[in-house]
N, C-alpha and C positions, 0 to 999 in steps of 0.2 A: 358745762355740766360736769360733775364730778362723781365717780363711783361712790356708792353708798357708803362703804367702808371708810372711805376717805372723809367724808362730810362728817361722819359720826367721830371719827378721830378728831377732827378740827373741833366740834361742838364740845366735847366732854374732856379736851385738854385743858380748859382753863375756863374763866369768866367770859361770857359771850352773849350776845343777842342774835335771834335768827328771825329773819322774816319770812313768814310762810304764805305763799300765795298759789295762783296757778294760771295756766296759759287760757282755759278755756272755761266759760259759764254756760251752765244749761240754760236753755231758752224759758225754762219756768221761772228763772231768777234772775233778779238783777245783781250787780256786783257787791257783794258782801265778803268778798273771799280774800281776807288778810287777818293774820293772826301773828302774834308774836310768840317765841319760845326761846327758851335757855337750854334746851335738850333737842336730840334727834327727835323727829314725828314720825309717826305712821304715814304710809304714803296715801291711804285714803280716807284723810280726816275731812274731807269736804264731802257734801252730798252732789257728786257728779259722776255720772259714767263716762263724760265726756274727756275728762284730764286728771292727772294725778296732781297732789300737792309738792310743790317745789320749796325747799328749804334754801334760804340764803344766809349764811352766816356773816356777821359783820367782820368778824375776826377769823383769820387762819392760823394756826399753831403749826409751825414745821421745825425741822433740827436747826434752822436759824433763829428761830423765835418768833414772835408773835407779829403779824402783820395785818394790816387793814385788807379787806377783801374787796378792794375796788379795782377796776382796770386802769390801766395807764392813761388811756384815753379819757376816762371819767376825771382821773386827777388831774389832768391837764386841763380839761373844761372848766373844773373848779378854780384852778389856779388863773385863768383866764376871765372868769366871770367874777371873782373876788379877791381883792388886794389882800384883805385879811382872811385868812383860811378858816372855816367853819371846822370843828372838831368832827372825827367820825360819829361819834355818837349824836351831835347835833343833826348831821345829815340823815342818820337813821331815823331819829325823831321826828324830822321834819316830812320824809318821805310816809311815815307811818301816820302822820297827822292828815297828810294830803289823802292817802287812801280811805280815811275814815269821813273825809269831806263830802256831805250831801252834793254839793254843786258839782265837785269832781265826778262823781259817781254818775251824776244826771247828764254831765255835758258828754261824757265819754263812754255812755253806755253802749252803744252799737260796738265801738272799739273794743271795749273790755270784755266782750262776749267771745272774742277769737284771737286775742293777744295778751302776752303779758302786759301789765300797766306800764306806762310810761309816765313819767313824772316831770312836770314843767317846774322849772326854777326860777325864783323873781331875781331880778337884777341887782336889787338893794339885799345886803346880806343881813340887815337888820330885820326885813322882812321874813328871811329864813329863820333867824334866831327867835323872832316872835313866835312863829309858828313851831317851832320845836320845843317849846314851852308845853302846850297842850299834848303835843306829839309824846312827849315824855311822861306826862300824866296819863296818858291813854296805855303806854306800855307797862307803866307799873299798876295800873288798874288791871290789866289782862293778865299779868303775872301775878295778881293777888298780892302785891306786896305793899300797895298804898296803905298809909296808916288809917286813912278812913274807913277802910273796910272792916274794922274792928267795931263801928257803930252800925247796928243793923235796924234798918227802918221794916224789915219783915220780919215776922216771928213764926215759930211753930207751935201750933195749938193742937189741942186735943189729947186724950189718953190711949195709949195702947204700946205696940212694940216698935214702931216706926218701920214697919215692913210695906215695902213699896208693892201694892198689889193692883190697883186701877188708878190710872191719873185722870181727874175730872177736874176742869176749869170751870169756874162759874161766880160772878159777883165779887171778882177779886181774890176768890178763894182756890187753891190750887190742892186739891185732895189727893193723897197718896194711897188711902184705903177710906172705910166708911166712917172712921172716927178722927182721923188726924189729917192737917191741912196746913198749908202756909199762907199766911196772909198779911196784910193786903199786897196783894200782886197785881199792880196796874196792867190794864191790857198790853201798853205799848212794852213792858217787861216780858210779858208771856210772849208776845208774837215776835220780839227781836230774835234776829237771825245773823248768825255767822258761819259762812260757808254752806248756805242753804237748809241749815240746821235751825230749828228752833232751840236756843241754847238751854232755857230751862227744862224743856221737855226731854232733850236730848239727854242730860245729865241724870235725871230720874228713870227715864226708859231704859237706859244702861243698867240699871240697877233694879230692874223688877225683879220682884221674887225675893229679894234680899233685905234684911234689916240694916237700916241706915245706921252706922256709927255715929259717935258723937262727932268725929272728926269729919265725916261725910255731910252731917246737918250743918255744922258750922262753915264748911267750905260752900254749901250751896247756898246759904245766907249772903256769903261774901260774894258769891257770883250776881246774885240778884242786886247787890249794892253797887258791884262794878258795871253791871247794865245800865243801871240807874244814872251814875255818873258818867258813863261814856255817852247816853244821849244827850246829858246836859251840856258836855264839851263838844260834841257836834252841832248843837245848837248855838254855842258861843262862838265856835268859829266861824260860823256863817254869818253871825250878827255883826261880828267885828271886821269882816270882809277882809281875812287875811289873804284870801285866795284871788288875787287881783290878776286880771288878763289871763284867765286859765281858758 
């Protein structure tokens, strides 16, 4: 664990990816506590009174330059396991895909309530590379960088000021006031959680009493599409049975 100031320095010194997760999960929730960031994050971004969020940057930037943030023990493990070494990004994407695997979350549910996630690695590097692809897609979706997010399946309807007054969800319509709403919002999108929070509800609730800007409206639509695509990828990963011998 590094001081906050040091982690912030490492994250903003150059291009980076950071895995955000935590050590304990409230008994109210199953494990959904993983997200990616390119910047330092706030300590309490997950809905839990039991633990704080931890940020694990892929790279560290020091006076000696850029270096991958893997321990020597982990580097030795990878060398022993794979004659051909995966790139640091491939390892990151693989880990991210595993953390979003429904079978992983289900199998290790009890352990994930009390400890940091532990990641199983396949003996075949092709399996790692295979799973790193959907992991990369998930990362780009969650950073709102994927080109597919520019095509919206949800639209903003109604006349008004776009002020967030009262959220109501019914019949695939998410009202932010009496006259304006987002639709169609499928139930699985509305209920989708990361870190204990309903993602769509959290985004709008944090803006209650405010008029949504065009940027915020567009961001919300991108988030809905990102969740939709995330659910698809999670199902595809399970169907392809990438996660053998978990």
